C-alpha positions as CSV (number, residue, x, y, z in Angstrom):
1,M,126.5,136.3,179.3
2,A,129.6,134.4,178.8
3,A,127.5,131.7,177.0
4,A,126.0,134.3,174.5
5,T,129.5,135.6,173.4
6,A,130.9,132.1,173.3
7,N,128.4,131.1,170.5
8,K,129.4,134.1,168.4
9,S,132.5,133.2,166.6
10,P,134.2,135.4,164.4
11,G,133.8,133.1,161.5
12,S,129.9,133.1,161.8
13,T,129.6,136.8,161.2
14,G,131.6,136.5,158.0
15,T,129.4,133.4,156.9
16,K,126.2,135.3,157.6
17,R,127.4,138.3,155.6
18,R,128.5,136.1,152.7
19,F,125.0,134.4,152.8
20,R,123.3,137.8,152.7
21,I,125.4,139.0,149.8
22,W,124.8,135.5,148.1
23,S,121.0,135.9,148.8
24,M,120.9,139.4,147.5
25,F,122.7,138.3,144.3
26,I,120.1,135.5,143.7
27,V,117.2,137.8,144.3
28,L,118.5,140.4,141.9
29,F,119.3,137.7,139.3
30,L,115.8,136.1,139.7
31,G,114.2,139.7,139.4
32,W,116.1,140.3,136.3
33,A,115.0,137.0,134.8
34,V,111.4,137.5,135.6
35,Y,111.5,141.0,134.0
36,T,113.2,139.7,130.9
37,I,110.7,136.7,130.7
38,F,107.7,139.2,130.9
39,G,109.4,141.5,128.3
40,Q,109.8,138.6,125.8
41,M,106.3,137.4,126.4
42,Q,105.0,140.9,125.5
43,Q,107.3,141.0,122.4
44,K,106.1,137.5,121.4
45,D,102.6,138.6,121.6
46,E,103.2,141.7,119.5
47,T,105.1,139.7,117.0
48,N,102.2,137.3,116.7
49,Q,99.8,140.0,116.2
50,K,102.0,141.4,113.3
51,L,102.2,137.8,111.9
52,S,98.5,137.5,111.8
53,T,98.0,140.8,110.1
54,L,100.8,139.9,107.4
55,Q,99.1,136.5,107.0
56,G,95.8,138.2,106.3
57,Q,97.5,140.4,103.7
58,I,99.0,137.5,102.1
59,D,95.8,135.6,101.9
60,A,94.0,138.7,100.5
61,A,96.6,138.9,97.8
62,A,96.5,135.4,96.9
63,K,92.7,135.7,96.5
64,E,93.3,138.7,94.3
65,S,96.0,137.0,92.4
66,G,93.7,134.0,91.7
67,E,90.9,136.4,90.5
68,L,93.3,137.9,88.2
69,E,94.5,134.7,86.8
70,R,91.0,133.8,86.3
71,Q,90.2,137.0,84.4
72,I,93.3,136.5,82.2
73,E,92.1,133.0,81.3
74,R,88.6,134.4,80.5
75,L,90.3,137.2,78.2
76,N,91.9,134.4,76.1
77,D,88.2,133.3,75.2
78,E,87.0,135.1,72.0
79,E,83.3,134.7,73.1
80,Y,84.0,136.5,76.4
81,I,85.6,139.3,74.4
82,E,82.8,139.6,72.2
83,Q,80.5,139.9,75.2
84,L,82.6,142.7,76.8
85,A,82.8,144.4,73.4
86,T,79.0,144.4,73.3
87,K,78.4,145.1,76.9
88,E,81.0,147.8,77.7
89,L,81.6,149.5,74.2
90,G,78.2,149.0,72.5
91,M,79.9,147.2,69.6
92,V,77.9,144.6,67.5
93,K,78.7,142.3,64.7
94,Q,77.6,143.4,61.2
95,G,73.8,142.8,60.6
96,E,73.0,142.6,64.3
97,R,71.4,145.2,66.4
98,Q,71.9,146.0,69.9
99,I,68.9,145.8,72.4
100,F,68.9,148.3,75.1
101,S,67.1,147.4,78.4
102,D,66.2,150.0,80.9
């Protein structure tokens, strides 16, 4: 019994308590770090999904813009305007007759 009490010095209980407190602090810090990492990973996935959606919208708008520019170029051509006038408005040049197909 005397040997058991001789090994316990007053400093060792304080050391053990400090080690437990330090361990608790490290565990809490690591828990917070893991929670933060997973939260950021989820946020990154959501942001990537939004980015891909917006990139699709940009691509669609660029395609539409290209089509509109092509249409503008075609509207500057007199032959195309004549074709549109004949097709859509039924207009023909003087002395010509429009042929209707069923």
